N, C-alpha and C positions, 0 to 999 in steps of 0.2 A: 622418369625418362633420363635425368641427368645421372642418377646412380648407375643405370645400365650403361650410359656413356662412359663413366669412370671405369666400370668393370671391363668394358670393351677395350679401353686403353691398356689396362693391366694385362688382358689376354693377348694384346698385340706386343707385349714385352717392352712397354714403355715404363721407365722408372718413376711413376707418379705416386704421390703419397696422399694419405687422408688429409693431412694438414693443408696441402696445396689445394685439394678439392674443396675444403671448407672455405679457403680464401676466395675461390671462384664463386661459391654460393653467396658469400658475404658481399662480394662486388655486385652480383646480380640483385641482391636485396637493396643495395644502395643506389640502384638504377644508374650504374656507371655507363652502361650502354643501353641502346634500344633493343628491339626484338629482332633485328636483322641477323640473319645467319652469318653474314660476313663479319659483323661486329663481334658476335659470339665467338667466331673462330679466332679473331685476334686476341680477345680477352682470355679465352681458354688456353691458347698457346702460351701467352705471357705468364699465366699463373701456374700452369701445370708442367711446362717443359723447362728444365733447369739448364740444359746443355744444348747449344745450337746444332750440334751434330745429330740430334734426334728430331730436327724439324721435319725432314722428309718422311721419317717413320710416322710422326704425328699426323702429317698431311694425309698419308694413305689411310690411317685408322679413322681420322675425322671424315674423310670422303666416303669410306665404307659405311660408317654409321649413319650419316646424315644424307645419304644419297637420295636425291629427289625432293628434299625438303628445301623450300625457298625462304622460309622465315620461321622463327620460333613462335609457338602458339600464342595468340592474344594480341597480335599486331598486324594490321594490314599495311602492306608495303606499296608505295607508289612505284610506277614503272620507272626504272632508272633512265636518266637522260641518255646514257651511252646506248641503251637498247633502241631508243627512238632514233638516234643518229644512224645506227647500223641499218635500221629499217629503210632508210633513204637510199641505201646503196643500190647502184644499178646492177641488174642481173643481165649480164651480157650473154649472147649466144656465142657458139664456137666461132662462127663467121665474123662476128663483131670483135671478138677477142683477138682473132688472127690479124685484124687490120691495125691493131695498136702497134705503133712503131717503137722499137727499142732505140733510144737516142744515141747510145754509146757514151762512154765515160766523159769525154771532153765536152760534148754538147749537153749532156745531162747536167754537169756542174755549172756550165755557163748559163743555161736556161734557168736553173734554180736560183742563181744570184740575181738574175733579171727579175724573176717573179717576186723575190723578197723585196726588191726595190720598188716594184710597181704596186703590189697588193696592199690595200688599205683596210679591208674588212674580212670577216670570216666567210668561208664558202663551203658548201656541202653538195655532193652529188654531181659535180661538174667534170669537165675534161681538160681544164687549163690551170686553174689556180690551186694554191696550197689549201687543202681542205679534207673533208671526211667523205669517204665513199667515192663513187664515180670512177672515171678512167684516167684521171690526171696522174702523172708519175710522181707527184709530190703530195704528202699528207699520209693518211692511214685508212685502212679498211676498204681500199679500192681494189680494182681488178687489173691494173696495169702490170705487164709481165716483168718490168724492171723499173726501179725508181728509188727515191729517197723516202724512207718512212719517218714521219715526224710525229712522235707520241703514239698513243694507241697500242693495242696488242698486235703481235705478229700473227698474221693469218695465212697469207700466201707464201711467205718466206722467200720472196723474190727480190727484196730490197738489196741494193748494193751499198747503202749507207743508212745508218739509224741515228736520228737526232733525238736522244732521250737518255735519261739516267736509268740504267737497268741493273737490277739486283740479282746476283746469282747465289746459289747455296753451295756450301761445301758438301762433298760426297761423304756419306756415312761409312767410316772404315770399320764399324762394328756390326755390319749386316750379317745376319745368320744365313749362310749360303744354303740354297735349295739343293745343291749337289756338291759333292767333294771332287768331282772330276776336274774343275778348274784348278784346284790345288795340285792334283796329280799331274796335270799338264805343265804347271810351272816348275815342278820338281825336277824336270829334265835339266834346268839350269843349275839346280843345287847339286845334282849328281856330277855334273861337269866341274863345278867348283871344288868338290871334295878331292877329285883326282889330282889337282895341283896344290892342295892345301898344305900349309906349313905344319910342322910337328910341334907338340907341346910335351912337357914333362909329365910322365905318369908317376905321381908321387907314391902311390901304394906299392907298385912293383919295384920302384927304386929303393924304398925302405926295406922291403922283403929281401931284395937281392943283396943289398948292403949288409944286412944281418947275416945272411948265409955266407958272405965273404969275410966274416969276422971283422967287420968294420971298414973294409975297403970299399970305396964308393962304387956302386954298380948302377949307372944311369940307365933308365928305360924310357924311351920316347914313344908317343902314340900320335897318330894323325889328329889334327885339329878337328874337333867335332862340330863346331858351328859352321853355318853356311857362309862361305867367304865371298860369294858373288856380290857385286855392287851394281845397283840398278837405279837409273834415273827415269822416272815416269812423268810424262807431260800429258795432262788431261784437258781435253776440250770441254768447256762448260757453257751452258746457256744456249738459247736459240733452239735450233733443230735438235741439239743434244738432249733436250728435255725429254724426248721420246725414248731415250736410252739410259735413263738414270739408274734403273734397277740393275741392268747387266753390268754397268760401269761400277756401281757400288759393290757388286759381287766380286768383280775383278780386283778392285782396290782393296777390299777386305782380305782377299786371298793373298795378294802381294804383301800386305802388312804382316801376315802370319808366316809367310814362307821365306821372305828375304830379310835378313838381319840388317844389311846395309842398303836401305831404300830411302831415296829422297823424292818427294813429289812436288809438282808445280802445276798451276792452272794457266790456261790461255783460252782465248775465244776465237774460234774459226781457224786462225793461222798464228804461228809464233812470230812475234816481232821483237822490238828492242827491250820490252819488259814483260815479265811474267809475275805471278804472285802465288802465295801459299795459302792465303785465307781470303775467301770470296767476300766476306763481310768488310774487309779492309782493302779491297783491291784498288780503291781510288787513292789511298794514302800510303800504302805499304807495298809498293811495287819493287820488284827485284830486277836490276839490269841483266838482261840475258848475257851480255858480254862478261859480267862478273862470274856467271856460272861456267862459261867456257874456260875461264882462267882457274877456277876453283877446283873443278872435278877432273881427275886424270882420264886418259883415254882407255883405262881398264874398266870404266863403267859401261854397262849395257844401257842403251837408250831405247825407251819404248814411248811412242806417241799413241794416244787413244783419242780418236775423234772420227766423225762421219765424213770429214773432208768435203762437206757440202756447203758451198759458198759461191759468191761471184768470182769468176776467174781473175778479175781485177785485183782482188785481195791478195792473190798469190804473186801476180806479175808486176804490179805497179806501186810505186811509192804514193803515199797519201790515200790509198784505196781501202784501208781498214774500214770495216763497217761502223766502227765507233769513234775513230779519231784519225788524225793525219799522221800516219807513220812516216818516218824519214826514209826508210829503205823497204823494198818489196819483201814480202814473206818468203819468196824463193831464195833470196840472199841469205836470210837467217837459217832456213832449213839446210842450205848447203854448208854453212859454217858449222852447224851442229853435227851434221853427219860426217864432216871432215874431222871434227874433234873427237867424236865418239863413233867410229866406223861400224861398231857392232850395234846397228840400229834397225828397228822395225816400226811399222805403223799398224795398229789394230783398229779395224773399222767395224762398228756395230751395224752398219747398213748391209743388207743382204748382197752377196757378191754379184748376183745377176743384175743388180741395178747399176753397178759401177760403169759399164760402157756408155750409159746414157747421161752421165754427169761429167761435164768437162773438167771441173775442179778436181774430181777424184782422179781422173786421168793424169792431170798435171802433177799432183802429189805422188801418185804411183810412180811416175817417171823420175821425179826428184829423189825418191827413196830407192831408186834402182830396182824397181819391181818388188820391193820388200814390204808390200802391204798385204795384210792377211785379214780375213773376216774374224770378228770377235765371236767365234764358235769354238767348240772343243777341238775340231779338226784344225781350224785356223791357229789356235793356240799351240797345238802340237807342232805345226809347220814353223810357226814363228820362233818357238823355243829352240827348234832344231837349228835354225839359221843363227840365232844368237850364241849358241854353244859351240859354233865352229871357230 
């Protein structure tokens, strides 16, 4: 079974070696882990994957091979406590769900502080206290349309604030594209850059011309061959963007190969005072957005990539970031960035016919001056056309 798993990873073009596979087998023989499929996933990834940029590719290959398997043979697993907790969740009818009141930002935060001060024990399945399941706006796994998620996995994606440490993965810039059309669409910018490119010395023609002129220098110039366009790409990561990892990796990989002058940064939901280049170090190695505004000139093309799906508070209000208390609203930073880099677009992986139903998408669409395009081949063509003007 494990030999077939190893061959499956090789077929998925992961750079795994026989030595690493033997290390995995030795760890299993030493009973480093139990027979849980989750434990085996952590161990196999730690022993077989040498570079964190391959984590997403490994996850897909692992999921394909072990689909439907709950545990490795030879071990009966107890029902996880989280499953039991979720079983307590209330199943609300549409009428009951409609009765749940959205508190609004100020009242929500005030009520949350009050609950923290009053609550003395754990609760589950209720409608008031911080707990698991139920219809309270505080906790996780519940059905309230708006609230603060404390721990647990995101299910309804309606929280306006998240109190937990979340780990995001870097996008793989070595993804093998399923189509070359994304690259073709991006080359519209390259053709534009060549038109105004500087010239460089053609050494071969200069030597030949000088020889023909009996030693008199005959300079020959030629247009600069490499792509001179400069691109800043800001990538939304985590949360609802997990549904779009594949298409974003394809775009990121294509940008890496098509643009010589490319700088990338990550953000979550909306851009605020800090961004980062490595998701594994986003807590310790953040980059002030203000520094970027001063570092890169206005000849750079600015591309945002994100689904723009969030609470409108995150765009319009200070302190409303889903993860921390930002000093200034996201709209302030978006305006600063588009003022500094006026050649800017937003690429949205969400289908365009969904946009009118999401308030946050409408807000960002307006802030970008209607320069939001779907992350499709047609959307890329339209976006590159705007950037090349």
